[in-house]
PAFINU-521553 format. One record per residue (C-alpha): residue in three letters; x, z, y. Coordinates in Angstrom, 3 decimals, m for minus. Last residue first. Layout:
BEGIN
+------+----------+----------+----------+
! gunu !       c1 !       c3 !       c2 !
+------+----------+----------+----------+
!  ALA !        X !        Z !        Y !
...
+------+----------+----------+----------+
//
This chain:
BEGIN
+------+----------+----------+----------+
! gunu !       c1 !       c3 !       c2 !
+------+----------+----------+----------+
!  GLU !  m14.734 !  m90.225 !   56.992 !
!  VAL !  m11.506 !  m88.777 !   56.801 !
!  ARG !  m13.072 !  m85.173 !   58.439 !
!  GLU !  m15.611 !  m85.269 !   55.582 !
!  GLN !  m12.623 !  m86.016 !   53.039 !
!  ASN !  m10.430 !  m82.905 !   54.393 !
!  TYR !  m13.851 !  m80.330 !   54.515 !
!  GLU !  m14.189 !  m81.957 !   51.066 !
!  ALA !  m10.876 !  m80.978 !   49.513 !
!  GLN !  m11.095 !  m77.544 !   51.455 !
!  GLU !  m14.342 !  m76.475 !   49.826 !
!  LEU !  m12.755 !  m77.400 !   46.147 !
!  ALA !   m9.597 !  m75.966 !   47.030 !
!  LEU !  m11.881 !  m72.254 !   48.277 !
!  GLN !  m13.664 !  m72.747 !   45.076 !
!  ARG !  m10.343 !  m72.797 !   42.914 !
!  GLU !   m9.072 !  m69.752 !   45.032 !
!  GLU !  m12.279 !  m67.846 !   44.451 !
!  GLU !  m12.401 !  m68.951 !   40.393 !
!  GLU !   m8.736 !  m67.565 !   40.581 !
!  LEU !   m9.368 !  m64.475 !   42.306 !
!  MET !  m12.609 !  m63.768 !   40.006 !
!  HIS !  m10.112 !  m64.469 !   36.993 !
!  ARG !   m7.435 !  m61.849 !   38.027 !
!  MET !  m10.257 !  m58.892 !   38.887 !
!  GLU !  m11.304 !  m59.577 !   35.167 !
!  GLU !   m7.797 !  m59.132 !   33.610 !
!  GLU !   m7.521 !  m55.713 !   36.268 !
!  ALA !  m10.942 !  m54.279 !   35.063 !
!  GLU !   m9.890 !  m55.257 !   31.287 !
!  ARG !   m6.272 !  m53.865 !   31.445 !
!  LEU !   m7.890 !  m50.548 !   33.310 !
!  ALA !  m10.962 !  m50.590 !   30.449 !
!  ALA !   m8.055 !  m50.640 !   27.951 !
!  VAL !   m5.678 !  m48.199 !   29.040 !
!  GLU !   m9.121 !  m45.742 !   29.656 !
!  ARG !   m9.310 !  m46.575 !   25.845 !
!  ARG !   m5.922 !  m45.772 !   25.026 !
!  TYR !   m6.025 !  m42.226 !   26.896 !
!  ASP !   m9.409 !  m41.236 !   25.146 !
!  ALA !   m7.719 !  m42.090 !   21.704 !
!  LEU !   m4.582 !  m39.990 !   22.531 !
!  ALA !   m7.087 !  m37.402 !   23.622 !
!  LEU !   m8.969 !  m37.542 !   20.559 !
!  ARG !   m5.466 !  m37.870 !   18.454 !
!  GLU !   m4.445 !  m34.603 !   19.638 !
!  ARG !   m7.795 !  m33.076 !   19.436 !
!  ASP !   m7.353 !  m33.627 !   15.702 !
!  ARG !   m3.564 !  m32.181 !   15.667 !
!  GLU !   m4.745 !  m29.080 !   17.025 !
!  ALA !   m7.808 !  m28.750 !   14.826 !
!  GLN !   m5.117 !  m29.778 !   11.630 !
!  ARG !   m2.834 !  m27.261 !   13.064 !
!  ARG !   m5.830 !  m24.334 !   13.517 !
!  ALA !   m6.884 !  m25.213 !    9.741 !
!  ASP !   m3.581 !  m25.137 !    7.901 !
!  LEU !   m3.402 !  m21.591 !    9.854 !
!  ALA !   m6.974 !  m20.300 !    8.290 !
!  ALA !   m5.349 !  m22.066 !    4.801 !
!  GLN !   m2.588 !  m19.558 !    5.750 !
!  LYS !   m4.427 !  m17.172 !    6.384 !
!  GLU !   m6.136 !  m16.702 !    3.729 !
!  ALA !   m3.244 !  m17.256 !    1.135 !
!  LEU !   m1.962 !  m13.958 !    3.123 !
!  GLU !   m4.810 !  m12.321 !    2.010 !
!  ALA !   m5.127 !  m13.803 !   m1.518 !
!  GLU !   m1.136 !  m13.131 !   m1.723 !
!  VAL !   m2.340 !   m9.155 !   m0.616 !
!  ARG !   m5.069 !   m9.222 !   m3.260 !
!  GLY !   m3.283 !   m9.956 !   m6.161 !
!  ARG !   m0.110 !   m8.119 !   m4.872 !
!  ALA !   m2.585 !   m4.796 !   m5.129 !
!  ALA !   m4.221 !   m5.981 !   m8.309 !
!  ALA !   m0.834 !   m6.138 !   m9.876 !
!  GLU !   m0.133 !   m2.540 !   m8.409 !
!  GLU !   m3.207 !   m1.391 !   m9.760 !
!  GLU !   m2.085 !   m3.200 !  m13.728 !
!  GLN !    1.085 !   m1.702 !  m12.981 !
!  ARG !   m0.017 !    1.541 !  m12.492 !
!  HIS !   m2.055 !    1.839 !  m15.430 !
!  TYR !    0.620 !    0.325 !  m17.523 !
!  TYR !    2.362 !    3.362 !  m16.269 !
!  ALA !   m0.176 !    5.972 !  m16.485 !
!  GLU !   m0.350 !    4.764 !  m20.132 !
!  LYS !    3.118 !    5.241 !  m20.805 !
!  LEU !    2.817 !    8.964 !  m19.174 !
!  GLY !   m0.018 !    9.787 !  m21.637 !
!  ALA !    2.042 !    8.680 !  m24.346 !
!  LEU !    5.536 !   10.143 !  m23.488 !
!  LYS !    3.566 !   13.253 !  m23.271 !
!  GLN !    1.990 !   12.999 !  m26.709 !
!  ARG !    5.238 !   12.677 !  m28.632 !
!  LEU !    6.470 !   15.637 !  m26.347 !
!  ALA !    3.730 !   17.683 !  m28.015 !
!  LEU !    4.593 !   16.091 !  m31.327 !
!  CYS !    8.250 !   16.916 !  m31.060 !
!  GLU !   11.695 !   15.822 !  m30.705 !
!  ALA !   11.172 !   13.434 !  m27.844 !
!  GLU !   13.846 !   14.216 !  m25.297 !
!  HIS !   15.222 !   10.579 !  m25.599 !
!  GLU !   11.640 !    8.927 !  m25.663 !
!  LEU !   11.050 !   10.667 !  m22.143 !
!  ALA !   14.438 !    9.540 !  m20.687 !
!  GLN !   13.849 !    5.943 !  m22.054 !
!  VAL !   10.292 !    6.277 !  m20.579 !
!  ALA !   11.718 !    7.905 !  m16.802 !
!  ALA !   14.069 !    5.291 !  m16.751 !
!  ASP !   11.336 !    1.997 !  m17.728 !
!  ALA !    9.294 !    3.800 !  m14.678 !
!  ARG !   11.976 !    3.437 !  m11.782 !
!  ALA !   13.252 !   m0.361 !  m12.914 !
!  ALA !    9.224 !   m1.271 !  m13.031 !
!  ALA !    8.848 !    0.551 !   m9.667 !
!  MET !   11.861 !   m1.072 !   m8.490 !
!  ARG !   11.072 !   m4.551 !  m10.037 !
!  SER !    7.467 !   m4.150 !   m8.144 !
!  GLN !    9.397 !   m3.634 !   m5.229 !
!  SER !   11.207 !   m6.181 !   m5.268 !
!  GLU !    8.885 !   m8.682 !   m6.268 !
!  LEU !    6.458 !   m7.642 !   m3.145 !
!  ALA !    9.261 !   m7.626 !   m0.963 !
!  ARG !   10.044 !  m11.313 !   m1.929 !
!  ARG !    7.146 !  m12.677 !   m1.632 !
!  ALA !    6.707 !  m10.997 !    1.926 !
!  ARG !    9.682 !  m12.492 !    2.967 !
!  GLN !    8.613 !  m15.894 !    1.705 !
!  LEU !    5.489 !  m15.222 !    3.816 !
!  HIS !    7.715 !  m14.293 !    6.934 !
!  ARG !    9.885 !  m17.374 !    6.327 !
!  GLU !    6.632 !  m19.073 !    6.823 !
!  GLN !    5.023 !  m17.322 !    9.749 !
!  GLU !    8.425 !  m18.280 !   11.453 !
!  VAL !    8.364 !  m21.746 !   10.959 !
!  ALA !    4.518 !  m22.567 !   11.584 !
!  LEU !    5.185 !  m20.152 !   14.314 !
!  ASN !    7.916 !  m22.665 !   15.760 !
!  ARG !    6.031 !  m25.812 !   15.280 !
!  SER !    3.092 !  m24.294 !   17.310 !
!  ILE !    5.693 !  m22.945 !   20.300 !
!  ALA !    7.353 !  m26.468 !   19.982 !
!  LYS !    3.855 !  m28.172 !   20.483 !
!  GLN !    2.892 !  m25.943 !   23.395 !
!  ARG !    6.657 !  m26.686 !   25.168 !
!  ASP !    5.957 !  m30.509 !   24.766 !
!  MET !    3.156 !  m29.856 !   26.304 !
!  LEU !    4.422 !  m27.909 !   29.585 !
!  ILE !    7.534 !  m30.139 !   29.728 !
!  ARG !    5.148 !  m33.268 !   29.736 !
!  GLN !    3.187 !  m31.874 !   32.746 !
!  LYS !    6.381 !  m30.778 !   34.740 !
!  GLN !    7.370 !  m34.123 !   34.826 !
!  TYR !    3.985 !  m35.430 !   35.434 !
!  TRP !    3.824 !  m33.135 !   38.521 !
!  LEU !    7.304 !  m34.112 !   40.036 !
!  GLU !    6.765 !  m37.645 !   39.334 !
!  HIS !    3.498 !  m37.135 !   41.430 !
!  GLU !    5.334 !  m35.568 !   43.949 !
!  LEU !    7.811 !  m38.560 !   44.119 !
!  VAL !    5.064 !  m40.920 !   44.143 !
!  VAL !    3.421 !  m39.099 !   47.174 !
!  GLU !    6.836 !  m39.049 !   49.006 !
!  ARG !    7.515 !  m43.011 !   48.042 !
!  GLU !    3.946 !  m43.982 !   49.848 !
!  VAL !    2.084 !  m45.519 !   47.504 !
!  GLU !    0.503 !  m49.119 !   48.741 !
!  PRO !    3.645 !  m50.602 !   46.887 !
!  LEU !    3.170 !  m49.228 !   43.556 !
!  TYR !    5.257 !  m50.955 !   41.412 !
!  PRO !    8.419 !  m51.124 !   44.320 !
!  SER !    7.938 !  m47.166 !   44.526 !
!  ILE !    8.353 !  m46.678 !   40.693 !
!  ALA !   12.525 !  m46.881 !   41.034 !
!  ALA !   12.596 !  m44.763 !   44.201 !
!  ALA !   11.013 !  m42.173 !   42.573 !
!  VAL !   12.832 !  m42.325 !   39.512 !
!  ALA !   16.312 !  m42.292 !   42.000 !
!  GLN !   14.435 !  m39.112 !   43.802 !
!  VAL !   13.955 !  m37.631 !   40.278 !
!  GLY !   17.503 !  m37.400 !   38.968 !
!  LYS !   20.313 !  m40.091 !   38.589 !
!  GLY !   19.875 !  m40.646 !   34.874 !
!  GLY !   19.637 !  m43.897 !   35.143 !
!  ALA !   17.281 !  m45.245 !   37.429 !
!  VAL !   16.855 !  m48.185 !   36.556 !
!  MET !   16.149 !  m47.018 !   32.912 !
!  LEU !   13.442 !  m44.299 !   34.350 !
!  ALA !   11.698 !  m47.260 !   36.338 !
!  PRO !   11.316 !  m49.537 !   33.151 !
!  GLY !    9.554 !  m46.683 !   31.876 !
!  ARG !    7.896 !  m45.182 !   34.513 !
!  ALA !    5.838 !  m48.417 !   35.617 !
!  ARG !    3.658 !  m48.020 !   33.102 !
!  VAL !    2.627 !  m44.558 !   33.704 !
!  PHE !    2.364 !  m44.938 !   37.385 !
!  ARG !    0.257 !  m48.246 !   37.005 !
!  ALA !   m1.782 !  m45.763 !   34.591 !
!  HIS !   m2.083 !  m43.261 !   37.522 !
!  ASP !   m3.501 !  m45.901 !   39.813 !
!  SER !   m6.259 !  m46.726 !   37.623 !
!  VAL !   m7.284 !  m43.692 !   36.350 !
!  THR !   m7.528 !  m42.655 !   40.050 !
!  TRP !   m4.615 !  m39.695 !   40.843 !
!  GLY !   m5.608 !  m36.082 !   41.685 !
!  GLY !   m3.014 !  m35.091 !   38.778 !
!  THR !   m4.307 !  m37.589 !   36.267 !
!  SER !   m6.954 !  m34.852 !   34.691 !
!  CYS !   m7.534 !  m35.912 !   31.475 !
!  ARG !   m7.923 !  m32.086 !   30.142 !
!  THR !  m10.610 !  m31.552 !   32.729 !
!  GLY !  m10.743 !  m30.087 !   36.714 !
!  PRO !   m7.813 !  m28.650 !   38.267 !
!  TRP !   m5.350 !  m29.816 !   35.262 !
!  LEU !   m1.760 !  m28.260 !   36.974 !
!  ALA !   m2.911 !  m25.094 !   37.072 !
!  GLN !   m4.960 !  m25.219 !   33.704 !
!  LEU !   m1.344 !  m26.579 !   32.018 !
!  ASP !    0.212 !  m23.345 !   33.632 !
!  CYS !   m2.819 !  m21.422 !   31.851 !
!  GLN !   m2.011 !  m23.184 !   28.624 !
!  THR !    1.738 !  m22.194 !   28.523 !
!  GLU !    0.579 !  m18.442 !   29.103 !
!  VAL !   m1.837 !  m18.670 !   26.334 !
!  LYS !    0.370 !  m20.300 !   23.920 !
!  LYS !    2.886 !  m17.757 !   24.843 !
!  CYS !    0.713 !  m14.971 !   23.936 !
!  GLN !   m0.759 !  m16.599 !   20.807 !
!  TYR !    3.029 !  m16.942 !   19.960 !
!  ARG !    3.456 !  m12.872 !   20.107 !
!  ALA !    0.107 !  m12.135 !   18.757 !
!  VAL !    0.658 !  m14.150 !   15.554 !
!  ILE !    4.289 !  m13.010 !   14.480 !
!  GLY !    2.791 !   m9.147 !   15.303 !
!  GLU !   m0.101 !   m9.994 !   12.963 !
!  TRP !    2.127 !  m11.179 !   10.379 !
!  GLU !    4.163 !   m8.009 !   11.001 !
!  GLU !    1.223 !   m5.631 !   10.653 !
!  VAL !    0.074 !   m7.295 !    7.365 !
!  ILE !    3.608 !   m7.110 !    6.123 !
!  ASP !    4.225 !   m4.137 !    6.980 !
!  ALA !    0.687 !   m2.256 !    5.593 !
!  LYS !    1.189 !   m4.390 !    2.133 !
!  VAL !    4.774 !   m2.513 !    1.660 !
!  GLU !    2.584 !    0.737 !    2.580 !
!  PRO !   m0.113 !   m0.095 !    0.050 !
+------+----------+----------+----------+
//
């Protein structure tokens, strides 16, 4: 029972410690996201999407020279946005990426530490069982050595029965602890799956938004081309009328 209590207490301490870290990181993210999870730092979805597309080539152009160089490389892709505004958005975006990476690292580290805890718990239970068996065996051997009469043999039989009873109780206790550990592991796996599902949903939302933006841009391009063609026809008709 003492071993079980220590195992459970250590497990709860691990979960509480990482949960606290996760809550702190989530609070920092909420501070960056004044609205919903899909917030774009105060920019419109289309402007933020343009920023994200421009950021890849801009990072290569900046060559690791710092955030000022990155902002300067992004600005040509967003000529209508002031460079100071682009710089502020880059700083915001970097902070968001750092916090999201930190949150993922917390989840990974929690899983690793909990797995180590499960292994330590199993080793502790096995060691406790071996020690108990060794002590019981030593007691049985000592009593068998001293058993010179029926009374001692009867006492030995009683001790053996008590020993086997304790073994059964310890086995039952180990089974309960292992069941609890398995249940906690299942809950942990479910939380991991839920987090992966949420991440996939967020990625799908982002991809849909990007696809919608591209579709709108393509439609705008076709409209402009149609307007240019119409203007050219009208100009041609006008020129023809002047010639006539």
